[in-house]
PDB file of the backbone (N, CA, C, O) and the ligand in Angstrom, with CONECT records:
HET     CU  A 101       1
ATOM      1  N   MET A   1     126.779  37.736  -4.350  1.00  0.00           N
ATOM      2  CA  MET A   1     126.053  36.518  -4.889  1.00  0.00           C
ATOM      3  C   MET A   1     126.512  35.354  -4.099  1.00  0.00           C
ATOM      4  O   MET A   1     125.728  34.440  -3.840  1.00  0.00           O
ATOM      5  N   LYS A   2     127.852  35.341  -3.669  1.00  0.00           N
ATOM      6  CA  LYS A   2     128.317  34.202  -2.887  1.00  0.00           C
ATOM      7  C   LYS A   2     127.720  34.226  -1.440  1.00  0.00           C
ATOM      8  O   LYS A   2     127.559  33.225  -0.741  1.00  0.00           O
ATOM      9  N   ARG A   3     127.416  35.510  -1.093  1.00  0.00           N
ATOM     10  CA  ARG A   3     126.902  35.604   0.300  1.00  0.00           C
ATOM     11  C   ARG A   3     125.335  35.101   0.274  1.00  0.00           C
ATOM     12  O   ARG A   3     124.827  34.546   1.248  1.00  0.00           O
ATOM     13  N   ILE A   4     124.694  35.336  -0.840  1.00  0.00           N
ATOM     14  CA  ILE A   4     123.228  34.988  -0.875  1.00  0.00           C
ATOM     15  C   ILE A   4     123.131  33.460  -0.980  1.00  0.00           C
ATOM     16  O   ILE A   4     122.258  32.774  -0.447  1.00  0.00           O
ATOM     17  N   THR A   5     124.244  32.976  -1.815  1.00  0.00           N
ATOM     18  CA  THR A   5     124.042  31.411  -2.021  1.00  0.00           C
ATOM     19  C   THR A   5     124.554  30.797  -0.532  1.00  0.00           C
ATOM     20  O   THR A   5     124.093  29.706  -0.197  1.00  0.00           O
ATOM     21  N   THR A   6     125.243  31.299   0.118  1.00  0.00           N
ATOM     22  CA  THR A   6     125.673  30.809   1.484  1.00  0.00           C
ATOM     23  C   THR A   6     124.394  30.912   2.406  1.00  0.00           C
ATOM     24  O   THR A   6     124.074  29.958   3.115  1.00  0.00           O
ATOM     25  N   LEU A   7     123.706  32.024   2.386  1.00  0.00           N
ATOM     26  CA  LEU A   7     122.465  32.166   3.259  1.00  0.00           C
ATOM     27  C   LEU A   7     121.408  31.198   2.779  1.00  0.00           C
ATOM     28  O   LEU A   7     120.739  30.624   3.639  1.00  0.00           O
ATOM     29  N   LEU A   8     121.184  30.952   1.491  1.00  0.00           N
ATOM     30  CA  LEU A   8     120.269  29.999   0.914  1.00  0.00           C
ATOM     31  C   LEU A   8     120.622  28.667   1.478  1.00  0.00           C
ATOM     32  O   LEU A   8     119.767  27.970   2.026  1.00  0.00           O
ATOM     33  N   ALA A   9     121.817  28.313   1.360  1.00  0.00           N
ATOM     34  CA  ALA A   9     122.240  26.975   1.782  1.00  0.00           C
ATOM     35  C   ALA A   9     121.940  26.795   3.365  1.00  0.00           C
ATOM     36  O   ALA A   9     121.330  25.823   3.810  1.00  0.00           O
ATOM     37  N   THR A  10     122.375  27.707   4.046  1.00  0.00           N
ATOM     38  CA  THR A  10     122.092  27.702   5.475  1.00  0.00           C
ATOM     39  C   THR A  10     120.706  27.520   5.887  1.00  0.00           C
ATOM     40  O   THR A  10     120.355  26.759   6.789  1.00  0.00           O
ATOM     41  N   THR A  11     119.818  28.363   5.082  1.00  0.00           N
ATOM     42  CA  THR A  11     118.395  28.200   5.285  1.00  0.00           C
ATOM     43  C   THR A  11     117.886  26.789   4.986  1.00  0.00           C
ATOM     44  O   THR A  11     117.108  26.187   5.727  1.00  0.00           O
ATOM     45  N   LEU A  12     118.395  26.298   3.817  1.00  0.00           N
ATOM     46  CA  LEU A  12     117.836  24.901   3.422  1.00  0.00           C
ATOM     47  C   LEU A  12     118.188  23.972   4.446  1.00  0.00           C
ATOM     48  O   LEU A  12     117.353  23.144   4.811  1.00  0.00           O
ATOM     49  N   ILE A  13     119.502  24.020   5.028  1.00  0.00           N
ATOM     50  CA  ILE A  13     120.002  23.003   6.016  1.00  0.00           C
ATOM     51  C   ILE A  13     119.093  23.162   7.262  1.00  0.00           C
ATOM     52  O   ILE A  13     118.674  22.203   7.911  1.00  0.00           O
ATOM     53  N   ALA A  14     118.842  24.385   7.520  1.00  0.00           N
ATOM     54  CA  ALA A  14     117.872  24.663   8.852  1.00  0.00           C
ATOM     55  C   ALA A  14     116.567  24.055   8.557  1.00  0.00           C
ATOM     56  O   ALA A  14     115.979  23.421   9.433  1.00  0.00           O
ATOM     57  N   PHE A  15     116.046  24.217   7.305  1.00  0.00           N
ATOM     58  CA  PHE A  15     114.669  23.667   7.013  1.00  0.00           C
ATOM     59  C   PHE A  15     114.726  22.127   7.055  1.00  0.00           C
ATOM     60  O   PHE A  15     113.754  21.541   7.530  1.00  0.00           O
ATOM     61  N   ALA A  16     115.711  21.466   6.628  1.00  0.00           N
ATOM     62  CA  ALA A  16     115.896  19.964   6.635  1.00  0.00           C
ATOM     63  C   ALA A  16     115.908  19.466   8.020  1.00  0.00           C
ATOM     64  O   ALA A  16     115.247  18.505   8.416  1.00  0.00           O
ATOM     65  N   ALA A  17     116.763  20.238   8.779  1.00  0.00           N
ATOM     66  CA  ALA A  17     116.925  19.808  10.225  1.00  0.00           C
ATOM     67  C   ALA A  17     115.614  19.809  10.886  1.00  0.00           C
ATOM     68  O   ALA A  17     115.236  18.904  11.630  1.00  0.00           O
ATOM     69  N   HIS A  18     114.859  20.974  10.558  1.00  0.00           N
ATOM     70  CA  HIS A  18     113.490  21.041  11.253  1.00  0.00           C
ATOM     71  C   HIS A  18     112.636  19.900  10.782  1.00  0.00           C
ATOM     72  O   HIS A  18     112.064  19.225  11.638  1.00  0.00           O
ATOM     73  N   ALA A  19     112.494  19.622   9.538  1.00  0.00           N
ATOM     74  CA  ALA A  19     111.740  18.644   9.092  1.00  0.00           C
ATOM     75  C   ALA A  19     112.041  17.255   9.777  1.00  0.00           C
ATOM     76  O   ALA A  19     111.171  16.432  10.062  1.00  0.00           O
ATOM     77  N   GLN A  20     113.386  17.110   9.999  1.00  0.00           N
ATOM     78  CA  GLN A  20     113.887  15.765  10.504  1.00  0.00           C
ATOM     79  C   GLN A  20     113.277  15.711  11.890  1.00  0.00           C
ATOM     80  O   GLN A  20     112.682  14.694  12.249  1.00  0.00           O
ATOM     81  N   ALA A  21     113.410  16.850  12.746  1.00  0.00           N
ATOM     82  CA  ALA A  21     113.003  16.894  14.045  1.00  0.00           C
ATOM     83  C   ALA A  21     111.473  16.610  14.258  1.00  0.00           C
ATOM     84  O   ALA A  21     110.997  16.255  15.336  1.00  0.00           O
ATOM     85  N   ASP A  22     110.728  16.817  13.052  1.00  0.00           N
ATOM     86  CA  ASP A  22     109.294  16.619  13.290  1.00  0.00           C
ATOM     87  C   ASP A  22     108.835  15.093  13.117  1.00  0.00           C
ATOM     88  O   ASP A  22     107.690  14.716  13.365  1.00  0.00           O
ATOM     89  N   ARG A  23     109.782  14.329  12.697  1.00  0.00           N
ATOM     90  CA  ARG A  23     109.543  12.958  12.687  1.00  0.00           C
ATOM     91  C   ARG A  23     109.296  12.387  14.027  1.00  0.00           C
ATOM     92  O   ARG A  23     110.001  12.727  14.977  1.00  0.00           O
ATOM     93  N   ALA A  24     108.259  11.473  14.166  1.00  0.00           N
ATOM     94  CA  ALA A  24     108.091  10.894  15.532  1.00  0.00           C
ATOM     95  C   ALA A  24     107.971   9.526  15.254  1.00  0.00           C
ATOM     96  O   ALA A  24     107.689   9.073  14.145  1.00  0.00           O
ATOM     97  N   GLU A  25     108.222   8.765  16.431  1.00  0.00           N
ATOM     98  CA  GLU A  25     108.200   7.352  16.353  1.00  0.00           C
ATOM     99  C   GLU A  25     106.965   6.816  17.126  1.00  0.00           C
ATOM    100  O   GLU A  25     106.480   7.410  18.089  1.00  0.00           O
ATOM    101  N   ALA A  26     106.470   5.580  16.599  1.00  0.00           N
ATOM    102  CA  ALA A  26     105.327   5.013  17.275  1.00  0.00           C
ATOM    103  C   ALA A  26     105.287   3.538  17.064  1.00  0.00           C
ATOM    104  O   ALA A  26     105.957   2.863  16.283  1.00  0.00           O
ATOM    105  N   GLU A  27     104.308   3.147  17.970  1.00  0.00           N
ATOM    106  CA  GLU A  27     103.859   1.562  17.689  1.00  0.00           C
ATOM    107  C   GLU A  27     102.493   1.512  17.330  1.00  0.00           C
ATOM    108  O   GLU A  27     101.611   2.085  17.970  1.00  0.00           O
ATOM    109  N   VAL A  28     102.288   0.769  16.217  1.00  0.00           N
ATOM    110  CA  VAL A  28     100.816   0.695  15.782  1.00  0.00           C
ATOM    111  C   VAL A  28     100.118  -0.086  16.842  1.00  0.00           C
ATOM    112  O   VAL A  28     100.626  -1.062  17.394  1.00  0.00           O
ATOM    113  N   ARG A  29      98.820   0.427  17.128  1.00  0.00           N
ATOM    114  CA  ARG A  29      98.081  -0.395  18.159  1.00  0.00           C
ATOM    115  C   ARG A  29      96.934  -0.885  17.490  1.00  0.00           C
ATOM    116  O   ARG A  29      96.449  -1.950  17.871  1.00  0.00           O
ATOM    117  N   LYS A  30      96.369  -0.184  16.430  1.00  0.00           N
ATOM    118  CA  LYS A  30      95.068  -0.722  15.824  1.00  0.00           C
ATOM    119  C   LYS A  30      94.974  -0.005  14.356  1.00  0.00           C
ATOM    120  O   LYS A  30      95.321   1.154  14.125  1.00  0.00           O
ATOM    121  N   VAL A  31      94.503  -0.812  13.535  1.00  0.00           N
ATOM    122  CA  VAL A  31      94.405  -0.238  12.043  1.00  0.00           C
ATOM    123  C   VAL A  31      92.928  -0.281  11.727  1.00  0.00           C
ATOM    124  O   VAL A  31      92.372  -1.377  11.793  1.00  0.00           O
ATOM    125  N   ASP A  32      92.307   0.672  11.427  1.00  0.00           N
ATOM    126  CA  ASP A  32      90.765   0.618  11.059  1.00  0.00           C
ATOM    127  C   ASP A  32      90.728   1.076   9.545  1.00  0.00           C
ATOM    128  O   ASP A  32      90.656   2.261   9.220  1.00  0.00           O
ATOM    129  N   LYS A  33      90.782   0.085   8.704  1.00  0.00           N
ATOM    130  CA  LYS A  33      90.752   0.403   7.240  1.00  0.00           C
ATOM    131  C   LYS A  33      89.470   1.064   6.819  1.00  0.00           C
ATOM    132  O   LYS A  33      89.479   2.038   6.067  1.00  0.00           O
ATOM    133  N   SER A  34      88.443   0.575   7.268  1.00  0.00           N
ATOM    134  CA  SER A  34      87.002   1.081   6.809  1.00  0.00           C
ATOM    135  C   SER A  34      86.808   2.490   7.226  1.00  0.00           C
ATOM    136  O   SER A  34      86.011   3.178   6.587  1.00  0.00           O
ATOM    137  N   ALA A  35      87.468   3.004   8.255  1.00  0.00           N
ATOM    138  CA  ALA A  35      87.183   4.351   8.867  1.00  0.00           C
ATOM    139  C   ALA A  35      88.493   5.067   8.405  1.00  0.00           C
ATOM    140  O   ALA A  35      88.535   6.283   8.595  1.00  0.00           O
ATOM    141  N   GLY A  36      89.490   4.501   7.863  1.00  0.00           N
ATOM    142  CA  GLY A  36      90.558   5.218   7.492  1.00  0.00           C
ATOM    143  C   GLY A  36      91.380   5.890   8.647  1.00  0.00           C
ATOM    144  O   GLY A  36      91.907   7.001   8.586  1.00  0.00           O
ATOM    145  N   LYS A  37      91.397   5.040   9.691  1.00  0.00           N
ATOM    146  CA  LYS A  37      92.119   5.504  10.860  1.00  0.00           C
ATOM    147  C   LYS A  37      93.066   4.652  11.427  1.00  0.00           C
ATOM    148  O   LYS A  37      93.018   3.444  11.193  1.00  0.00           O
ATOM    149  N   ILE A  38      94.056   5.215  12.260  1.00  0.00           N
ATOM    150  CA  ILE A  38      95.136   4.324  12.826  1.00  0.00           C
ATOM    151  C   ILE A  38      95.313   4.858  14.309  1.00  0.00           C
ATOM    152  O   ILE A  38      95.308   6.051  14.612  1.00  0.00           O
ATOM    153  N   THR A  39      95.456   3.894  15.105  1.00  0.00           N
ATOM    154  CA  THR A  39      95.779   4.108  16.647  1.00  0.00           C
ATOM    155  C   THR A  39      97.331   3.846  16.739  1.00  0.00           C
ATOM    156  O   THR A  39      97.832   2.750  16.490  1.00  0.00           O
ATOM    157  N   LEU A  40      98.001   4.902  17.102  1.00  0.00           N
ATOM    158  CA  LEU A  40      99.328   4.962  17.434  1.00  0.00           C
ATOM    159  C   LEU A  40      99.707   5.317  18.973  1.00  0.00           C
ATOM    160  O   LEU A  40      99.180   6.208  19.640  1.00  0.00           O
ATOM    161  N   LYS A  41     100.648   4.506  19.360  1.00  0.00           N
ATOM    162  CA  LYS A  41     101.358   4.803  20.719  1.00  0.00           C
ATOM    163  C   LYS A  41     102.508   5.467  20.335  1.00  0.00           C
ATOM    164  O   LYS A  41     103.529   4.873  19.989  1.00  0.00           O
ATOM    165  N   HIS A  42     102.374   6.884  20.385  1.00  0.00           N
ATOM    166  CA  HIS A  42     103.470   7.723  19.772  1.00  0.00           C
ATOM    167  C   HIS A  42     104.498   8.301  20.789  1.00  0.00           C
ATOM    168  O   HIS A  42     104.129   8.490  21.948  1.00  0.00           O
ATOM    169  N   GLY A  43     105.704   8.574  20.425  1.00  0.00           N
ATOM    170  CA  GLY A  43     106.468   9.507  21.169  1.00  0.00           C
ATOM    171  C   GLY A  43     106.169  10.818  20.985  1.00  0.00           C
ATOM    172  O   GLY A  43     105.108  11.121  20.439  1.00  0.00           O
ATOM    173  N   GLU A  44     107.076  11.791  21.423  1.00  0.00           N
ATOM    174  CA  GLU A  44     106.770  13.289  21.293  1.00  0.00           C
ATOM    175  C   GLU A  44     106.711  13.752  19.815  1.00  0.00           C
ATOM    176  O   GLU A  44     107.509  13.402  18.946  1.00  0.00           O
ATOM    177  N   ILE A  45     105.735  14.525  19.661  1.00  0.00           N
ATOM    178  CA  ILE A  45     105.561  15.030  18.293  1.00  0.00           C
ATOM    179  C   ILE A  45     105.799  16.571  18.470  1.00  0.00           C
ATOM    180  O   ILE A  45     104.937  17.316  18.934  1.00  0.00           O
ATOM    181  N   LYS A  46     107.002  16.972  18.074  1.00  0.00           N
ATOM    182  CA  LYS A  46     107.498  18.216  18.366  1.00  0.00           C
ATOM    183  C   LYS A  46     106.677  19.403  17.696  1.00  0.00           C
ATOM    184  O   LYS A  46     106.368  20.419  18.319  1.00  0.00           O
ATOM    185  N   ASN A  47     106.365  19.176  16.400  1.00  0.00           N
ATOM    186  CA  ASN A  47     105.737  20.238  15.718  1.00  0.00           C
ATOM    187  C   ASN A  47     104.222  20.466  16.145  1.00  0.00           C
ATOM    188  O   ASN A  47     103.608  21.491  15.849  1.00  0.00           O
ATOM    189  N   LEU A  48     103.716  19.486  16.819  1.00  0.00           N
ATOM    190  CA  LEU A  48     102.341  19.643  17.422  1.00  0.00           C
ATOM    191  C   LEU A  48     102.370  19.888  18.898  1.00  0.00           C
ATOM    192  O   LEU A  48     101.334  19.964  19.560  1.00  0.00           O
ATOM    193  N   ASP A  49     103.561  20.011  19.402  1.00  0.00           N
ATOM    194  CA  ASP A  49     103.717  20.273  20.909  1.00  0.00           C
ATOM    195  C   ASP A  49     103.010  19.134  21.661  1.00  0.00           C
ATOM    196  O   ASP A  49     102.377  19.376  22.689  1.00  0.00           O
ATOM    197  N   MET A  50     103.114  17.886  21.153  1.00  0.00           N
ATOM    198  CA  MET A  50     102.430  16.916  21.896  1.00  0.00           C
ATOM    199  C   MET A  50     103.251  15.894  22.576  1.00  0.00           C
ATOM    200  O   MET A  50     104.157  15.347  21.948  1.00  0.00           O
ATOM    201  N   PRO A  51     102.999  15.574  23.875  1.00  0.00           N
ATOM    202  CA  PRO A  51     103.794  14.505  24.577  1.00  0.00           C
ATOM    203  C   PRO A  51     103.359  13.067  24.122  1.00  0.00           C
ATOM    204  O   PRO A  51     102.377  12.815  23.424  1.00  0.00           O
ATOM    205  N   PRO A  52     104.209  12.215  24.609  1.00  0.00           N
ATOM    206  CA  PRO A  52     103.948  10.730  24.159  1.00  0.00           C
ATOM    207  C   PRO A  52     102.519  10.244  24.722  1.00  0.00           C
ATOM    208  O   PRO A  52     102.084  10.571  25.826  1.00  0.00           O
ATOM    209  N   MET A  53     101.851   9.411  23.793  1.00  0.00           N
ATOM    210  CA  MET A  53     100.411   9.071  24.278  1.00  0.00           C
ATOM    211  C   MET A  53      99.977   8.176  23.244  1.00  0.00           C
ATOM    212  O   MET A  53     100.635   8.066  22.210  1.00  0.00           O
ATOM    213  N   THR A  54      98.879   7.500  23.449  1.00  0.00           N
ATOM    214  CA  THR A  54      98.230   6.620  22.552  1.00  0.00           C
ATOM    215  C   THR A  54      97.045   7.370  22.019  1.00  0.00           C
ATOM    216  O   THR A  54      96.291   7.876  22.850  1.00  0.00           O
ATOM    217  N   MET A  55      96.772   7.512  20.705  1.00  0.00           N
ATOM    218  CA  MET A  55      95.649   8.270  20.127  1.00  0.00           C
ATOM    219  C   MET A  55      95.415   7.770  18.730  1.00  0.00           C
ATOM    220  O   MET A  55      96.208   7.068  18.102  1.00  0.00           O
ATOM    221  N   VAL A  56      94.161   8.233  18.273  1.00  0.00           N
ATOM    222  CA  VAL A  56      93.789   7.818  16.872  1.00  0.00           C
ATOM    223  C   VAL A  56      94.106   8.954  15.995  1.00  0.00           C
ATOM    224  O   VAL A  56      93.889  10.117  16.338  1.00  0.00           O
ATOM    225  N   PHE A  57      94.653   8.601  14.791  1.00  0.00           N
ATOM    226  CA  PHE A  57      94.933   9.557  13.742  1.00  0.00           C
ATOM    227  C   PHE A  57      94.034   9.247  12.458  1.00  0.00           C
ATOM    228  O   PHE A  57      93.688   8.087  12.234  1.00  0.00           O
ATOM    229  N   GLU A  58      93.700  10.188  11.708  1.00  0.00           N
ATOM    230  CA  GLU A  58      93.404  10.110  10.476  1.00  0.00           C
ATOM    231  C   GLU A  58      94.659   9.877   9.626  1.00  0.00           C
ATOM    232  O   GLU A  58      95.735  10.166  10.150  1.00  0.00           O
ATOM    233  N   VAL A  59      94.652   9.353   8.280  1.00  0.00           N
ATOM    234  CA  VAL A  59      95.725   9.182   7.431  1.00  0.00           C
ATOM    235  C   VAL A  59      95.425   9.826   6.173  1.00  0.00           C
ATOM    236  O   VAL A  59      94.319   9.804   5.634  1.00  0.00           O
ATOM    237  N   LYS A  60      96.529  10.441   5.700  1.00  0.00           N
ATOM    238  CA  LYS A  60      96.592  11.229   4.352  1.00  0.00           C
ATOM    239  C   LYS A  60      96.158  10.329   3.254  1.00  0.00           C
ATOM    240  O   LYS A  60      95.360  10.694   2.390  1.00  0.00           O
ATOM    241  N   ASP A  61      96.749   9.021   3.303  1.00  0.00           N
ATOM    242  CA  ASP A  61      96.506   8.189   2.283  1.00  0.00           C
ATOM    243  C   ASP A  61      96.026   6.752   2.772  1.00  0.00           C
ATOM    244  O   ASP A  61      96.858   6.035   3.328  1.00  0.00           O
ATOM    245  N   ARG A  62      94.909   6.364   2.617  1.00  0.00           N
ATOM    246  CA  ARG A  62      94.383   5.151   3.228  1.00  0.00           C
ATOM    247  C   ARG A  62      95.055   3.896   2.701  1.00  0.00           C
ATOM    248  O   ARG A  62      94.917   2.861   3.353  1.00  0.00           O
ATOM    249  N   ALA A  63      95.831   3.887   1.489  1.00  0.00           N
ATOM    250  CA  ALA A  63      96.558   2.829   1.009  1.00  0.00           C
ATOM    251  C   ALA A  63      97.766   2.412   2.115  1.00  0.00           C
ATOM    252  O   ALA A  63      98.241   1.277   2.138  1.00  0.00           O
ATOM    253  N   TRP A  64      98.189   3.475   3.014  1.00  0.00           N
ATOM    254  CA  TRP A  64      99.230   3.223   3.870  1.00  0.00           C
ATOM    255  C   TRP A  64      98.678   2.092   4.847  1.00  0.00           C
ATOM    256  O   TRP A  64      99.447   1.237   5.286  1.00  0.00           O
ATOM    257  N   LEU A  65      97.309   2.112   5.179  1.00  0.00           N
ATOM    258  CA  LEU A  65      96.909   1.202   6.223  1.00  0.00           C
ATOM    259  C   LEU A  65      97.015  -0.387   5.628  1.00  0.00           C
ATOM    260  O   LEU A  65      96.909  -1.366   6.366  1.00  0.00           O
ATOM    261  N   ASP A  66      97.194  -0.450   4.490  1.00  0.00           N
ATOM    262  CA  ASP A  66      97.376  -1.914   4.038  1.00  0.00           C
ATOM    263  C   ASP A  66      98.931  -2.409   4.313  1.00  0.00           C
ATOM    264  O   ASP A  66      99.264  -3.594   4.289  1.00  0.00           O
ATOM    265  N   LYS A  67      99.758  -1.392   4.557  1.00  0.00           N
ATOM    266  CA  LYS A  67     101.159  -1.855   4.822  1.00  0.00           C
ATOM    267  C   LYS A  67     101.640  -2.058   6.205  1.00  0.00           C
ATOM    268  O   LYS A  67     102.752  -2.528   6.446  1.00  0.00           O
ATOM    269  N   VAL A  68     100.735  -1.675   7.172  1.00  0.00           N
ATOM    270  CA  VAL A  68     101.057  -1.789   8.595  1.00  0.00           C
ATOM    271  C   VAL A  68      99.944  -2.610   9.343  1.00  0.00           C
ATOM    272  O   VAL A  68      98.843  -2.807   8.828  1.00  0.00           O
ATOM    273  N   LYS A  69     100.267  -3.044  10.499  1.00  0.00           N
ATOM    274  CA  LYS A  69      99.402  -3.903  11.364  1.00  0.00           C
ATOM    275  C   LYS A  69      99.785  -3.646  12.738  1.00  0.00           C
ATOM    276  O   LYS A  69     100.867  -3.101  12.954  1.00  0.00           O
ATOM    277  N   ALA A  70      99.066  -3.958  13.633  1.00  0.00           N
ATOM    278  CA  ALA A  70      99.137  -3.857  15.122  1.00  0.00           C
ATOM    279  C   ALA A  70     100.440  -4.443  15.393  1.00  0.00           C
ATOM    280  O   ALA A  70     100.772  -5.531  14.925  1.00  0.00           O
ATOM    281  N   GLY A  71     101.250  -3.672  16.212  1.00  0.00           N
ATOM    282  CA  GLY A  71     102.537  -4.232  16.727  1.00  0.00           C
ATOM    283  C   GLY A  71     103.817  -3.674  15.916  1.00  0.00           C
ATOM    284  O   GLY A  71     104.962  -3.750  16.362  1.00  0.00           O
ATOM    285  N   ASP A  72     103.505  -3.140  14.747  1.00  0.00           N
ATOM    286  CA  ASP A  72     104.597  -2.653  13.942  1.00  0.00           C
ATOM    287  C   ASP A  72     105.116  -1.380  14.478  1.00  0.00           C
ATOM    288  O   ASP A  72     104.391  -0.546  15.019  1.00  0.00           O
ATOM    289  N   LYS A  73     106.526  -1.238  14.296  1.00  0.00           N
ATOM    290  CA  LYS A  73     107.141   0.256  14.762  1.00  0.00           C
ATOM    291  C   LYS A  73     107.097   0.926  13.518  1.00  0.00           C
ATOM    292  O   LYS A  73     107.363   0.386  12.445  1.00  0.00           O
ATOM    293  N   VAL A  74     106.729   2.208  13.678  1.00  0.00           N
ATOM    294  CA  VAL A  74     106.809   3.150  12.629  1.00  0.00           C
ATOM    295  C   VAL A  74     107.389   4.597  12.950  1.00  0.00           C
ATOM    296  O   VAL A  74     107.392   5.087  14.079  1.00  0.00           O
ATOM    297  N   THR A  75     107.843   5.168  11.891  1.00  0.00           N
ATOM    298  CA  THR A  75     108.183   6.583  12.050  1.00  0.00           C
ATOM    299  C   THR A  75     107.173   7.385  11.152  1.00  0.00           C
ATOM    300  O   THR A  75     106.821   6.968  10.048  1.00  0.00           O
ATOM    301  N   PHE A  76     106.726   8.581  11.709  1.00  0.00           N
ATOM    302  CA  PHE A  76     105.792   9.267  10.979  1.00  0.00           C
ATOM    303  C   PHE A  76     105.764  10.713  11.174  1.00  0.00           C
ATOM    304  O   PHE A  76     106.393  11.165  12.131  1.00  0.00           O
ATOM    305  N   THR A  77     105.100  11.531  10.376  1.00  0.00           N
ATOM    306  CA  THR A  77     104.835  12.919  10.591  1.00  0.00           C
ATOM    307  C   THR A  77     103.416  13.096  10.623  1.00  0.00           C
ATOM    308  O   THR A  77     102.644  12.377   9.990  1.00  0.00           O
ATOM    309  N   ALA A  78     103.023  14.165  11.447  1.00  0.00           N
ATOM    310  CA  ALA A  78     101.474  14.365  11.538  1.00  0.00           C
ATOM    311  C   ALA A  78     101.312  15.908  11.683  1.00  0.00           C
ATOM    312  O   ALA A  78     102.201  16.637  12.122  1.00  0.00           O
ATOM    313  N   ALA A  79     100.072  16.333  11.266  1.00  0.00           N
ATOM    314  CA  ALA A  79      99.685  17.712  11.169  1.00  0.00           C
ATOM    315  C   ALA A  79      98.283  17.735  11.667  1.00  0.00           C
ATOM    316  O   ALA A  79      97.561  16.747  11.539  1.00  0.00           O
ATOM    317  N   LYS A  80      97.877  18.834  12.232  1.00  0.00           N
ATOM    318  CA  LYS A  80      96.496  19.217  12.554  1.00  0.00           C
ATOM    319  C   LYS A  80      95.667  19.847  11.236  1.00  0.00           C
ATOM    320  O   LYS A  80      95.962  20.927  10.725  1.00  0.00           O
ATOM    321  N   GLU A  81      94.845  19.192  10.891  1.00  0.00           N
ATOM    322  CA  GLU A  81      94.010  19.778   9.597  1.00  0.00           C
ATOM    323  C   GLU A  81      92.605  19.688   9.918  1.00  0.00           C
ATOM    324  O   GLU A  81      92.086  18.610  10.208  1.00  0.00           O
ATOM    325  N   GLY A  82      91.962  20.792   9.876  1.00  0.00           N
ATOM    326  CA  GLY A  82      90.480  20.919  10.133  1.00  0.00           C
ATOM    327  C   GLY A  82      90.066  20.332  11.466  1.00  0.00           C
ATOM    328  O   GLY A  82      89.039  19.658  11.547  1.00  0.00           O
ATOM    329  N   GLY A  83      90.844  20.572  12.520  1.00  0.00           N
ATOM    330  CA  GLY A  83      90.645  20.085  13.672  1.00  0.00           C
ATOM    331  C   GLY A  83      90.846  18.608  14.041  1.00  0.00           C
ATOM    332  O   GLY A  83      90.599  18.127  15.146  1.00  0.00           O
ATOM    333  N   GLN A  84      91.320  17.961  12.988  1.00  0.00           N
ATOM    334  CA  GLN A  84      91.741  16.442  13.130  1.00  0.00           C
ATOM    335  C   GLN A  84      93.292  16.260  13.132  1.00  0.00           C
ATOM    336  O   GLN A  84      94.018  17.025  12.498  1.00  0.00           O
ATOM    337  N   TYR A  85      93.740  15.283  13.824  1.00  0.00           N
ATOM    338  CA  TYR A  85      95.096  14.935  13.570  1.00  0.00           C
ATOM    339  C   TYR A  85      95.323  14.023  12.466  1.00  0.00           C
ATOM    340  O   TYR A  85      94.720  12.950  12.475  1.00  0.00           O
ATOM    341  N   VAL A  86      96.188  14.333  11.426  1.00  0.00           N
ATOM    342  CA  VAL A  86      96.239  13.436  10.384  1.00  0.00           C
ATOM    343  C   VAL A  86      97.814  13.065  10.229  1.00  0.00           C
ATOM    344  O   VAL A  86      98.706  13.900  10.380  1.00  0.00           O
ATOM    345  N   VAL A  87      98.013  11.829   9.938  1.00  0.00           N
ATOM    346  CA  VAL A  87      99.369  11.264   9.589  1.00  0.00           C
ATOM    347  C   VAL A  87      99.562  11.652   8.217  1.00  0.00           C
ATOM    348  O   VAL A  87      98.748  11.357   7.341  1.00  0.00           O
ATOM    349  N   THR A  88     100.782  12.409   7.972  1.00  0.00           N
ATOM    350  CA  THR A  88     101.074  12.965   6.787  1.00  0.00           C
ATOM    351  C   THR A  88     102.224  12.164   6.025  1.00  0.00           C
ATOM    352  O   THR A  88     102.409  12.297   4.816  1.00  0.00           O
ATOM    353  N   SER A  89     102.941  11.365   6.798  1.00  0.00           N
ATOM    354  CA  SER A  89     103.752  10.378   6.044  1.00  0.00           C
ATOM    355  C   SER A  89     103.895   9.260   7.069  1.00  0.00           C
ATOM    356  O   SER A  89     103.710   9.459   8.270  1.00  0.00           O
ATOM    357  N   LEU A  90     104.229   8.084   6.560  1.00  0.00           N
ATOM    358  CA  LEU A  90     104.276   6.917   7.468  1.00  0.00           C
ATOM    359  C   LEU A  90     105.368   5.936   6.880  1.00  0.00           C
ATOM    360  O   LEU A  90     105.347   5.625   5.689  1.00  0.00           O
ATOM    361  N   GLN A  91     106.254   5.495   7.694  1.00  0.00           N
ATOM    362  CA  GLN A  91     107.228   4.534   7.176  1.00  0.00           C
ATOM    363  C   GLN A  91     107.414   3.281   8.335  1.00  0.00           C
ATOM    364  O   GLN A  91     107.427   3.564   9.533  1.00  0.00           O
ATOM    365  N   THR A  92     107.518   2.268   7.991  1.00  0.00           N
ATOM    366  CA  THR A  92     107.693   1.272   8.850  1.00  0.00           C
ATOM    367  C   THR A  92     109.186   0.941   9.211  1.00  0.00           C
ATOM    368  O   THR A  92     110.009   0.882   8.296  1.00  0.00           O
ATOM    369  N   GLN A  93     109.555   0.728  10.485  1.00  0.00           N
ATOM    370  CA  GLN A  93     110.988   0.578  10.791  1.00  0.00           C
ATOM    371  C   GLN A  93     111.266  -0.767  10.530  1.00  0.00           C
ATOM    372  O   GLN A  93     110.384  -1.626  10.559  1.00  0.00           O
ATOM    373  N   PRO A  94     112.595  -1.036  10.243  1.00  0.00           N
ATOM    374  CA  PRO A  94     113.038  -2.442   9.966  1.00  0.00           C
ATOM    375  C   PRO A  94     113.113  -3.188  11.294  1.00  0.00           C
ATOM    376  O   PRO A  94     113.457  -4.370  11.319  1.00  0.00           O
TER     377      PRO A  94
HETATM  378 CU    CU A 101      98.983  12.427  20.695  1.00  0.00          CU2+
END
């Protein structure tokens, strides 16, 4: 039982570390509330195998677009859903 618990803990730590690694940094370039899109000049996005670039993303929650503006520094996660790149979490940096 102890071995199983240790294995589970190790797996959780590895999972948490992976989730952490998937966070990317970006600077907001443009916010399009009516289209529900955001343009980010982003750093490497490891889970998408994407190098740094400036590109347009859809957002999972359009309410996030009220909290950011061009020039803001953000951290975010992104995924590819139905052929579109979607921001799945977004936080402004202090
Ligand atoms: Cu990109």
